[in-house]
ROLUMGU-64203 format. One record per residue: residue in three letters; x, z, y of N, C-alpha, C in turn. Coordinates in steps of 0.2 Angstrom, whole numbers, m for minus. Each point is the difference from the previous one (the first is absolute). Layout:
// ROLUMGU-64203
resn/n_u/n_w/n_v/ca_u/ca_w/ca_v/c_u/c_w/c_v
ala/X/Z/Y/X/Z/Y/X/Z/Y;
...
***
This chain:
// ROLUMGU-64203
resn/n_u/n_w/n_v/ca_u/ca_w/ca_v/c_u/c_w/c_v
unk/m145/140/m17/m1/7/3/m8/0/1;
unk/m3/6/m3/m7/1/1/0/6/6;
unk/m5/m2/4/m1/4/6/m8/1/0;
unk/m2/7/2/m7/2/1/m1/2/8;
unk/m4/m3/3/m2/2/7/m6/4/m1;
unk/m1/6/2/m6/3/m1/m2/4/6;
unk/m7/1/0/m4/4/5/0/m4/7;
unk/2/m6/0/m1/m4/7/m6/m3/0;
unk/m2/m3/6/m6/m4/1/2/m7/m1;
unk/m2/m3/m5/2/m7/m2/m4/m4/3;
unk/2/m5/5/m4/m5/4/3/m7/m1;
unk/m4/m4/m3/1/m7/m1/m5/m4/3;
unk/2/m3/7/m4/m3/4/m3/m7/m4;
unk/3/m2/m4/m2/m7/m4/m6/1/m4;
unk/1/6/m4/m6/1/m5/m5/5/3;
unk/2/3/5/m5/6/3/1/6/m3;
unk/4/1/m5/2/6/m3/3/6/5;
unk/m3/5/1/1/5/4/m2/7/m2;
unk/4/3/m4/m1/7/m3/6/4/m2;
unk/0/6/1/5/5/m2/2/m1/m8;
unk/6/m1/m2/2/m1/m7/6/m1/m1;
unk/2/m3/m5/7/m1/m2/2/m8/m1;
unk/6/m1/1/2/m7/m2/7/1/m5;
unk/m1/m3/m5/5/0/m6/4/m7/0;
unk/6/1/0/5/m6/1/5/0/m7;
unk/1/m6/m2/4/0/m6/4/m7/0;
unk/6/m1/0/3/m6/m1/m2/m5/6;
unk/0/4/6/m1/m4/7/m7/m2/1;
unk/m5/2/m5/m7/m3/1/m5/7/0;
unk/m5/m1/3/m5/5/0/m4/0/m6;
unk/0/5/m4/m4/1/m7/m6/4/1;
unk/m1/3/5/m6/5/1/m2/1/6;
unk/m6/m1/3/m2/2/6/m6/5/m1;
unk/1/6/4/m5/5/m1/2/6/m4;
unk/2/m3/m6/4/5/m5/4/m3/m4;
unk/5/3/m2/6/m3/m5/m3/m1/m7;
unk/2/m5/m3/m2/m2/m6/2/5/m6;
unk/m4/1/m5/1/5/m5/7/m1/m3;
unk/3/6/0/7/1/m3/6/m2/5;
unk/m3/m2/6/6/m2/5/4/7/2;
unk/6/m2/m1/5/6/2/5/m2/5;
unk/m1/2/6/4/m2/6/7/2/0;
unk/5/m4/2/7/3/1/0/4/7;
unk/m5/m2/5/0/3/6/m7/0/3;
unk/m2/6/3/m7/1/3/1/1/7;
unk/m4/m4/4/0/1/7/m7/4/2;
unk/0/5/3/m6/3/2/m2/m2/7;
unk/m5/m5/0/m2/m3/6/m6/4/3;
unk/m1/6/0/m5/4/2/0/m1/8;
unk/m5/m1/3/m1/m1/7/3/m7/3;
unk/2/m4/m5/2/m7/2/m4/m6/m3;
unk/1/m5/4/m4/m6/m3/5/m4/m4;
unk/m3/m3/m5/5/m5/m5/m3/m6/2;
unk/4/m5/3/m3/m6/2/5/m6/m3;
unk/m2/m6/0/4/m5/m2/6/m1/5;
unk/6/m2/m2/6/0/4/m2/m6/5;
unk/2/2/7/m2/m5/5/4/m6/0;
unk/m3/m5/2/3/m7/0/0/m2/7;
unk/6/m1/2/2/m2/7/2/m7/1;
unk/m4/m4/4/1/m7/0/5/m2/6;
unk/3/4/3/5/m2/6/6/6/0;
unk/4/m1/m4/7/4/1/6/m4/0;
unk/3/1/6/7/m3/0/5/5/m2;
unk/4/m3/m5/5/5/m3/7/m1/3;
unk/1/m5/4/6/m1/4/6/m1/m4;
unk/m1/m2/m6/6/m2/m5/m3/m6/m4;
unk/4/m6/0/7/0/3/0/m2/7;
unk/6/1/4/1/m2/6/m1/4/6;
unk/m4/6/0/m1/4/5/2/7/m2;
unk/5/2/m5/1/6/m3/1/5/5;
unk/2/m1/6/1/5/6/m6/3/2;
unk/m6/m3/m2/m7/2/2/m3/2/m6;
unk/1/m1/m6/m3/3/m5/3/m2/m7;
unk/1/4/m5/2/m2/m6/m5/m1/m5;
unk/0/m4/m5/m5/0/m5/m2/7/m3;
unk/6/4/m1/m1/6/m4/m4/5/5;
unk/2/0/7/m3/5/4/m8/m2/1;
unk/m2/m7/1/m6/m2/2/m5/1/m6;
unk/3/m1/m6/m4/1/m7/m1/7/m1;
unk/5/4/3/m1/8/m1/m5/2/5;
unk/m1/m3/6/m5/1/5/m7/m2/m3;
unk/0/m5/m3/m6/m3/m3/m3/5/m5;
unk/3/3/m5/m3/5/m5/m1/6/4;
unk/4/2/4/m1/6/4/m7/0/4;
unk/m2/m6/2/m7/m1/3/m5/m1/m6;
unk/1/0/m6/m5/m1/m5/m1/m8/m2;
unk/5/m4/3/m1/m7/0/4/m2/m7;
unk/m3/m4/m4/3/m1/m7/1/m8/m1;
unk/m3/m4/5/1/m7/0/1/m2/7;
unk/5/m4/2/2/m3/6/0/m8/0;
unk/m2/m3/5/1/m7/1/5/m1/6;
unk/5/m3/m1/5/m1/5/0/m8/3;
unk/0/m1/7/0/m7/2/7/m3/m1;
unk/0/m6/1/7/m4/m1/4/0/5;
unk/m1/3/6/5/m1/5/6/5/0;
unk/4/0/m6/6/3/m1/6/m5/2;
unk/6/3/m1/5/m5/1/5/0/m5;
unk/0/m5/m5/m3/m6/1/m8/0/m1;
unk/m4/m5/2/m6/0/0/m2/m1/m8;
unk/m5/3/m3/m3/0/m6/m2/m8/m2;
unk/4/m4/0/m3/m7/m1/3/m3/m6;
unk/5/3/m4/2/m2/m6/m1/5/m6;
unk/m2/m2/m6/m1/4/m6/5/5/m1;
unk/6/m1/0/6/4/m1/m1/6/4;
unk/m1/m1/7/m1/6/5/m5/4/m2;
unk/m6/m3/m2/m6/5/m2/1/4/m6;
unk/4/m4/m5/2/4/m7/4/5/2;
unk/5/m1/4/5/5/1/m4/7/4;
unk/m4/m2/5/m4/6/3/m4/4/m5;
unk/m4/m4/m4/m4/3/m5/4/5/m5;
unk/6/m3/m2/5/4/m5/2/6/3;
unk/2/0/7/3/5/4/m6/6/0;
unk/m6/m2/1/m6/4/1/m1/3/m7;
unk/0/m3/m5/m1/3/m6/4/5/m3;
unk/7/m1/2/5/5/m2/m1/6/4;
unk/m4/0/5/m1/6/4/m5/6/m4;
unk/m5/m4/m4/m5/4/m3/m5/4/5;
unk/m1/m4/6/m5/4/4/m6/m5/1;
unk/m2/m3/6/m6/m3/0/2/m7/m2;
unk/m6/m4/m2/0/m7/m2/1/m4/6;
unk/4/m6/m1/1/m4/5/m3/m7/m1;
unk/m4/m3/5/m3/m6/m1/2/m4/6;
unk/5/m5/m1/2/m4/6/m4/m5/2;
unk/0/m2/6/m4/m6/3/6/m5/1;
unk/m1/m6/m3/5/m6/1/m1/m3/7;
unk/5/m3/2/0/m4/7/m5/m5/m1;
unk/m3/m2/5/m5/m6/0/5/m6/1;
unk/4/0/5/5/m5/1/7/2/0;
unk/5/m5/m2/7/2/m1/2/4/7;
unk/4/5/m1/2/4/6/m5/2/5;
unk/m6/m1/m2/m6/2/5/1/m4/6;
unk/3/m6/m1/1/m5/6/m6/m5/1;
unk/m6/1/m4/m6/m4/1/1/m8/0;
unk/5/m2/m4/1/m7/m1/m1/m2/m7;
unk/4/3/m5/0/m2/m7/m4/5/m4;
unk/m4/m2/m5/m3/5/m4/4/2/m6;
unk/m1/7/m1/4/2/m6/m2/m2/m6;
unk/3/1/m6/m3/m1/m7/m4/5/m2;
unk/m6/0/2/m5/6/m2/0/2/m7;
unk/0/m6/m5/m1/2/m7/6/4/m2;
unk/6/m2/2/6/3/m2/1/8/2;
unk/m3/0/6/0/7/3/m5/5/m4;
unk/m6/m3/m2/m5/4/m3/3/1/m7;
unk/4/m4/m3/2/2/m7/5/6/1;
unk/4/0/6/5/5/1/m3/7/2;
unk/m7/0/1/m3/6/2/m4/1/6;
unk/0/m6/4/m4/0/7/m8/1/m1;
unk/m4/3/3/m7/1/0/m3/m4/5;
unk/3/m3/4/m3/m4/5/5/m3/5;
unk/m2/m3/5/5/m4/4/m2/2/8;
unk/5/2/3/m1/2/7/5/m3/5;
unk/m1/0/7/4/m2/5/2/7/4;
unk/m1/5/m3/1/7/3/m3/0/8;
unk/4/2/5/m3/0/6/2/m7/4;
unk/2/m5/m3/3/m6/3/m6/m5/0;
unk/m2/m2/6/m6/m4/1/2/m7/m2;
unk/m5/m4/m4/2/m7/m1/m3/m4/6;
unk/4/m4/4/m2/m3/5/m3/m7/m2;
unk/2/m3/m5/m1/m6/m2/m6/0/m5;
unk/m6/m2/2/m6/1/m4/1/m4/m6;
unk/3/m6/0/0/m4/m6/4/3/m6;
unk/6/4/2/3/3/m5/m4/6/m3;
unk/m4/3/4/m4/6/m2/m6/m4/m5;
unk/m3/m6/2/m4/m3/m4/3/m1/m7;
unk/6/m3/0/3/m3/m6/2/7/m4;
unk/2/6/3/1/6/m4/m7/2/m4;
unk/m5/0/4/m7/2/m3/m2/m4/m6;
unk/1/m7/1/m1/m5/m5/4/2/m6;
unk/6/1/1/5/1/m6/m2/6/m3;
unk/m2/6/3/m2/6/m3/m6/0/m3;
unk/m5/m4/3/m7/m1/m3/1/m3/m7;
unk/4/m5/0/1/m4/m6/2/4/m6;
unk/4/5/1/3/4/m6/m4/7/0;
unk/m5/1/5/m3/7/0/3/5/3;
unk/5/m1/4/4/6/4/m4/2/6;
unk/1/6/1/m2/3/6/4/m1/6;
unk/m1/m2/6/4/0/6/m2/6/4;
unk/5/4/2/0/6/5/2/m2/7;
unk/m5/0/5/2/m2/6/m2/5/5;
unk/4/2/5/m2/3/6/m2/m5/6;
unk/m6/1/1/m2/m6/5/3/1/7;
unk/3/m4/3/4/0/6/1/m7/2;
unk/m2/m1/6/1/m6/4/7/0/2;
unk/5/m4/m2/7/1/2/2/m1/8;
unk/m5/m4/3/0/m1/8/m2/6/4;
unk/m5/4/m3/m3/6/3/3/6/m2;
unk/4/0/m6/1/7/m2/7/2/1;
unk/3/m1/6/7/2/1/1/6/4;
unk/m6/3/2/0/7/4/2/6/m4;
unk/0/6/3/2/6/m3/m5/5/0;
unk/m6/m1/3/m5/4/1/m7/m4/0;
unk/m5/3/m2/m7/m4/0/m1/m1/8;
unk/m3/m6/1/m2/m2/7/m5/6/2;
unk/0/2/6/m5/4/3/2/4/6;
unk/m3/4/2/1/4/6/7/4/0;
unk/0/3/m6/6/4/m1/7/m4/0;
unk/0/m6/m4/5/m4/0/2/m3/7;
unk/m5/m1/4/1/m2/7/3/5/4;
unk/m3/6/0/3/6/4/7/2/m2;
unk/2/m1/m7/7/2/m2/5/m6/1;
unk/m3/m6/2/4/m6/1/3/m2/m7;
unk/m4/0/m5/2/m2/m7/m4/m7/m1;
unk/4/m5/m3/m3/m6/m2/m5/1/m5;
unk/m6/m3/0/m6/1/m4/0/m5/m6;
unk/m4/2/m5/m2/m4/m5/m8/0/0;
unk/m3/m6/2/m7/0/1/m3/0/m7;
unk/m7/2/0/m4/0/m7/0/m7/m2;
unk/0/m5/4/m1/m7/m2/6/m2/m5;
unk/6/3/1/6/m1/m5/m2/1/m6;
unk/m5/5/m2/m2/1/m7/m6/m4/m1;
unk/m5/m1/4/m6/m4/m2/1/m7/0;
unk/4/m3/4/2/m7/m1/3/m1/m6;
unk/5/4/m2/3/m1/m7/m5/1/m5;
unk/m5/4/0/m5/1/m5/m4/m6/m1;
unk/m2/m3/6/m4/m6/0/4/m6/m4;
unk/6/0/1/4/m5/m3/0/1/m8;
unk/2/6/m1/0/2/m8/m6/m1/m3;
unk/m6/2/3/m6/m1/m4/m2/m7/0;
unk/2/m4/5/m2/m7/m1/4/m3/m6;
unk/6/1/0/5/m2/m5/m2/2/m7;
unk/m3/6/m1/m2/3/m6/m6/m4/m2;
unk/m5/m2/4/m5/m4/m2/2/m7/m3;
unk/5/m3/3/2/m6/m2/5/0/m6;
unk/3/5/m1/5/0/m6/m3/5/m6;
unk/m4/4/2/m2/5/m6/4/5/m1;
unk/6/2/4/4/5/m1/m3/6/1;
unk/4/5/m4/m3/8/1/6/3/5;
unk/m3/3/5/5/3/5/m2/8/1;
unk/6/3/0/0/8/2/2/0/7;
unk/m4/3/4/1/0/7/4/7/2;
unk/6/0/2/4/6/1/m1/3/7;
unk/m2/6/0/0/5/6/m4/m3/6;
unk/m7/m1/m1/m4/m2/5/0/6/6;
unk/m1/m2/6/1/5/5/m5/0/6;
unk/m5/m4/m1/m5/m1/6/m7/0/m3;
unk/m5/2/4/m7/0/m1/m2/m8/m1;
unk/2/m4/4/m1/m7/m1/2/m3/m6;
unk/6/2/m2/2/m2/m7/m4/2/m5;
unk/m2/6/m1/m4/3/m5/m6/m4/0;
unk/m3/m1/6/m6/m4/0/0/m7/m4;
unk/6/m4/2/1/m6/m3/1/1/m8;
unk/4/5/m2/0/2/m7/m6/0/m4;
unk/m5/4/4/m7/2/m2/m4/m7/m2;
unk/1/m4/5/m4/m7/0/4/m4/m6;
unk/6/0/m1/3/m4/m5/m2/3/m7;
unk/0/6/m1/m2/3/m7/m7/m2/m1;
unk/m4/1/5/m7/m2/m1/m2/m8/m1;
unk/5/m4/1/0/m7/m1/3/m1/m7;
unk/3/5/m3/2/m1/m7/8/m2/m1;
unk/3/1/6/7/m2/0/4/6/m4;
unk/5/m2/m5/3/5/m3/6/3/4;
unk/m2/4/4/4/4/5/0/7/m1;
unk/5/4/0/1/7/0/4/2/6;
unk/0/6/2/4/2/6/1/8/m1;
unk/6/2/4/1/6/1/2/2/7;
unk/0/7/1/2/2/7/4/6/m1;
unk/5/1/5/5/5/0/m2/7/2;
unk/3/5/m3/m1/7/3/1/0/7;
unk/4/m4/3/1/1/7/m6/m2/4;
unk/m2/m6/m2/m6/m3/4/m7/4/m2;
unk/0/3/m5/m6/4/m2/0/6/4;
unk/5/3/2/0/7/3/2/0/8;
unk/4/m6/2/3/1/7/m3/m6/4;
unk/1/1/7/m2/m5/5/6/m1/4;
unk/0/m5/4/5/m2/5/2/6/5;
unk/m5/5/0/2/6/4/5/4/m2;
unk/1/0/m7/5/4/m3/7/m3/1;
unk/1/m5/4/7/m2/2/2/5/5;
unk/m4/3/4/1/5/4/5/m2/6;
unk/5/3/1/5/m2/5/6/m4/m4;
unk/m2/m6/m3/5/m4/m3/3/3/m6;
unk/m4/3/m5/2/3/m6/2/m5/m5;
unk/6/m2/m1/2/m5/m5/m2/1/m7;
unk/m2/6/m2/m3/1/m6/m7/m4/m1;
unk/m3/m1/5/m7/m4/0/2/m7/1;
unk/6/m3/0/2/m7/0/m2/m2/m7;
unk/m5/m4/m1/m2/m1/m7/m2/m8/0;
unk/m1/m2/m6/m2/m7/m1/m5/0/m5;
unk/m7/m2/1/m3/m2/6/0/6/5;
unk/0/m2/7/0/5/5/m7/4/m1;
unk/1/7/2/m7/4/1/m4/m3/5;
unk/m7/0/m2/m4/m3/5/m5/6/3;
unk/m5/m3/3/m4/5/4/m5/4/m5;
unk/m3/5/2/m5/4/m4/m5/m3/m3;
unk/m3/m5/3/m6/m4/m3/3/m4/m6;
unk/6/m2/0/3/m3/m5/1/5/m6;
unk/3/5/1/1/5/m5/m7/3/m3;
unk/m5/1/4/m6/2/m3/m3/m6/m4;
unk/1/m6/2/m3/m5/m5/4/m1/m6;
unk/6/1/0/4/0/m6/m2/6/m5;
unk/m1/6/3/m2/5/m4/m7/m1/m3;
unk/m4/m3/3/m7/m1/m2/0/m6/m6;
unk/5/m5/1/1/m5/m5/3/2/m6;
unk/4/5/0/4/3/m5/m6/4/m5;
unk/m4/3/4/m5/4/m3/m5/m4/m4;
unk/m2/m6/3/m5/m4/m3/3/m5/m4;
unk/6/m1/m2/3/m5/m4/2/m6/2;
unk/m2/m1/7/3/m7/3/8/0/m1;
unk/3/5/2/7/1/m1/1/3/m7;
unk/4/m3/m4/0/2/m7/5/6/m1;
unk/5/1/4/5/4/m2/3/3/6;
unk/3/7/m1/4/3/5/7/0/m2;
unk/5/m2/4/7/m1/m1/4/5/5;
unk/6/2/m3/4/3/4/4/m4/6;
unk/1/m6/m2/4/m5/4/7/4/1;
unk/3/2/m5/6/4/0/6/m4/3;
unk/3/2/5/5/m4/3/6/4/2;
unk/4/3/m4/5/5/3/5/m4/5;
unk/1/3/5/5/m3/6/5/5/1;
unk/6/m3/1/6/4/1/0/4/7;
unk/3/6/1/0/3/6/2/m4/6;
unk/5/m3/m1/3/m4/6/m4/m6/2;
unk/m5/m2/m5/m4/m6/2/m7/2/3;
unk/m1/7/m1/m6/3/3/0/3/6;
unk/6/4/1/1/3/6/2/m5/6;
unk/m4/m4/2/2/m5/5/m6/0/5;
unk/0/m4/5/m6/m1/4/m6/m3/m4;
unk/m6/1/1/m5/m2/m4/0/m7/m2;
unk/1/m5/5/0/m7/m1/6/m2/m4;
unk/5/4/0/6/m2/m4/0/3/m7;
unk/m3/5/m1/0/4/m6/m2/m4/m6;
unk/2/1/m6/m2/m4/m6/m7/3/m2;
unk/m5/m5/m1/m7/2/m2/1/4/m7;
unk/m5/5/m1/0/2/m7/m1/7/0;
unk/m2/4/m6/0/7/m1/m1/1/m7;
unk/3/6/m2/m1/2/m7/m7/3/m1;
unk/m3/m1/m6/m6/1/m1/m3/1/m7;
unk/5/m2/m5/m3/1/m7/m1/7/m2;
unk/3/5/3/m1/7/m2/m6/3/3;
unk/m3/m4/5/m6/2/4/m7/m3/m2;
unk/1/m5/m5/m6/m4/m1/m6/4/m3;
unk/2/4/m5/m6/4/m3/m3/5/6;
unk/5/3/3/m3/5/5/m5/m3/6;
unk/3/m6/2/m3/m3/5/m7/m4/m2;
unk/0/m2/m6/m7/m2/m3/m4/6/m1;
unk/2/6/m1/m5/5/m1/m2/3/7;
unk/5/m1/5/m2/2/7/m6/m4/2;
unk/1/m7/m1/m5/m5/2/m7/2/m3;
unk/0/3/m6/m5/1/m4/m4/6/3;
unk/4/5/2/m2/6/3/m4/m1/7;
unk/4/m4/3/m2/m1/7/m7/m4/1;
unk/0/m5/m5/m6/m5/m1/m5/2/m4;
unk/0/6/m4/m5/1/m5/0/m4/m6;
unk/6/m2/m2/0/m4/m6/2/4/m6;
unk/m4/m1/m5/1/3/m6/7/m1/m4;
unk/3/5/m3/6/0/m3/1/m6/m4;
unk/m4/m1/m5/1/m6/m4/0/m7/3;
unk/m4/m1/6/1/m6/4/6/m1/3;
unk/3/6/3/6/0/4/6/m1/m5;
unk/0/2/m6/5/m1/m5/m1/m7/m3;
unk/m5/m3/0/m1/m7/m2/3/m5/4;
unk/1/2/7/4/m5/4/8/0/m1;
unk/2/5/m4/7/0/m1/1/0/m7;
unk/m5/m1/m5/1/0/m7/m3/m6/m3;
unk/m6/0/m1/m4/m6/m3/0/m6/4;
unk/m1/0/7/m1/m6/3/7/m4/1;
unk/6/4/1/6/m4/1/2/m2/m7;
unk/m2/3/m5/2/m2/m7/m4/m7/m2;
unk/m7/0/3/m3/m6/m1/2/m6/3;
unk/4/1/6/3/m5/3/6/m3/m4;
unk/4/5/m3/5/m2/m4/m3/m3/m7;
unk/m6/2/m2/m3/m2/m6/m1/m8/0;
unk/1/m3/6/m1/m8/0/7/m3/m2;
unk/4/4/m2/7/m2/m2/2/3/m7;
unk/m5/0/m5/0/3/m6/6/m1/m4;
unk/3/m7/1/6/m2/m4/6/4/2;
unk/0/3/6/6/3/3/m1/8/m2;
unk/m6/2/m2/m2/7/m1/2/2/m7;
unk/1/m5/m4/2/2/m7/m4/5/m4;
unk/2/5/m3/m4/4/m5/m4/5/5;
unk/1/0/7/m4/5/3/m7/m3/1;
unk/m1/m7/0/m7/m2/m1/m5/3/5;
unk/m6/1/m2/m5/3/4/0/8/1;
unk/5/3/m2/1/7/0/3/3/7;
unk/3/m5/3/4/2/6/m5/3/5;
unk/2/5/3/m5/3/5/m6/3/m3;
unk/0/2/m6/m6/3/m4/3/5/m4;
unk/m5/5/m2/1/5/m5/m5/m2/m6;
unk/3/m3/m5/m4/m3/m6/3/1/m6;
unk/m4/2/m5/3/1/m7/4/m6/m2;
unk/6/1/m3/5/m5/m2/3/m3/6;
unk/m1/1/6/3/m3/6/7/3/1;
unk/4/m3/4/6/3/3/m1/6/3;
unk/5/5/m1/m1/7/3/4/0/7;
unk/m2/m3/5/2/0/6/m5/5/5;
unk/2/6/1/m4/4/3/3/4/6;
unk/m5/2/4/2/4/6/m4/7/0;
unk/3/5/m1/m3/7/1/1/3/6;
unk/m5/2/4/2/3/7/m5/5/1;
unk/1/4/5/m4/6/2/m3/m3/7;
unk/m6/m1/0/m4/m3/6/0/5/5;
unk/0/7/m1/m1/5/5/8/2/3;
unk/5/m3/m2/7/2/2/1/m4/6;
unk/0/3/6/2/m3/6/7/1/1;
unk/3/m6/3/7/0/1/2/m3/7;
unk/5/1/3/2/m3/6/5/m5/m1;
unk/0/m6/3/4/m6/m1/7/2/4;
unk/5/1/m3/6/1/3/5/m5/m2;
unk/3/m4/4/5/m5/m1/5/2/m5;
unk/3/6/1/6/2/m4/m2/0/m7;
unk/m6/2/m2/m2/1/m7/m2/m6/m4;
unk/m1/m5/4/m2/m6/m4/5/m3/m4;
unk/m1/m2/m6/4/m3/m5/3/m6/2;
unk/m4/m4/3/2/m7/3/6/0/4;
unk/5/m4/m1/5/0/5/m1/m2/7;
unk/m6/m3/1/m3/m1/7/m4/6/2;
unk/1/3/5/m2/6/2/m5/0/6;
unk/m1/m6/2/m5/m1/6/m7/m2/m2;
unk/m5/4/3/m7/m1/m1/m3/2/6;
unk/m6/m3/2/m4/2/5/m4/6/m1;
unk/0/2/m7/m4/6/m2/4/6/0;
unk/7/0/3/4/6/0/m4/5/3;
unk/0/6/m3/m3/6/3/m8/1/m1;
unk/m3/m5/m4/m7/0/m2/m1/5/m5;
unk/m5/4/0/m2/4/m6/m5/m4/m5;
unk/2/m2/m6/m4/m4/m4/m2/4/m6;
unk/m5/m3/m3/m3/4/m7/4/m3/m6;
unk/0/3/m5/1/m2/m7/8/0/m1;
unk/2/4/m5/7/m1/m2/1/m2/m7;
unk/4/m4/m2/1/m2/m7/4/5/m4;
unk/m3/2/m6/4/5/m4/4/m4/m5;
unk/m4/m5/m3/4/m3/m5/m2/m8/0;
unk/5/m4/m1/m1/m8/m1/3/m1/m7;
unk/m5/m4/m3/3/m2/m7/m1/m8/0;
unk/6/m3/m3/0/m7/0/1/m1/m8;
unk/m4/m4/m3/1/m2/m7/1/6/m4;
unk/m4/6/2/0/5/m5/5/5/1;
unk/5/m1/5/6/4/2/m1/3/7;
unk/2/6/0/0/4/7/6/m4/4;
unk/m3/m3/6/5/m4/4/1/5/6;
unk/m4/4/2/1/5/5/m5/6/m1;
unk/3/6/2/m4/6/0/3/4/5;
unk/m6/4/3/2/5/6/m3/6/m2;
unk/4/5/1/m2/7/m2/m5/4/4;
***
């Protein structure tokens, strides 16, 4: 099918292209930027006047809840939520039931996703069998099945020797290890340590739970040569350690969630379980440091940390409620809200949800197949994964209107900028809003 998107502001953060023009698509690929090639006869024309035409968003943290947690989210509902938010590629962690530690499970999940013809799915394989932190998985077999890296999700690895062996194995074969820095002995609380947690009587998670783990990871990276992606940093101290590690030449990348970028522990209010999150919301100084680090590139990518939670598991006392919030539909709008609040240019804001996360995935080219270097970009001959949105269309977050099966978000009631008009995946319209 041939599609012509015309009259839109075409923004590609990777190349610096930013101009009003057209994007021509044929056979799932981009065949013209700025103007359609001579003789191009589209089957469908999309008038993007007043809209931005951007690369499809790449979200590095989306729990799909299938297999094993279908009561909290189905693959179909969460992939539909992704394209409704302009997200064309999602990375899912391995903490499903059963855990993604066998090639057959990975292949089944990827096949299910492909039959939906919505967002692209990039699974992370489990670093150890059953996420038990005892026996390493067969990383090579999981890579052949389609895994783009290896993760322990939110399960901390208490045995440093196991982590060292995992990093050595990964380094030997050039795999990226995705780790959320958390000391298992300090990370068992439900809120960030501080005055508010003390006043509310909630068990705290100190900043040291993150920084101690970061020190360990960086030392092991030095000795093993492993490449590590750090998931959802939450503290100013953690950001400073990352900055030092990058300056020292360690092959580390990192992301931050929309929750930590915009909210603080004060948003817990009177035990609002929608703000029961992992990592926990920290103080304003931490949030400000995260925002600055995302702006200057110390933090590479912004993620939704999409974790749909069942109603029965969320409407409980704060400390008993299941952590997590829906977010994939909010990623674009919250990226642009951050940009507006902090005076960040639109191309830079879009880079944190397109080019930069795609670069993290680019470390696993073997799993990207024919997508290659065009993921997260608008480039001649590249894959036609696009997000077309109105930047001036404000909307209010209402739980009932979210496509995700999980309806809980701490941003409920917020007025946010930008509304997606069309999402294209592989040159096909996967979502459209009138």
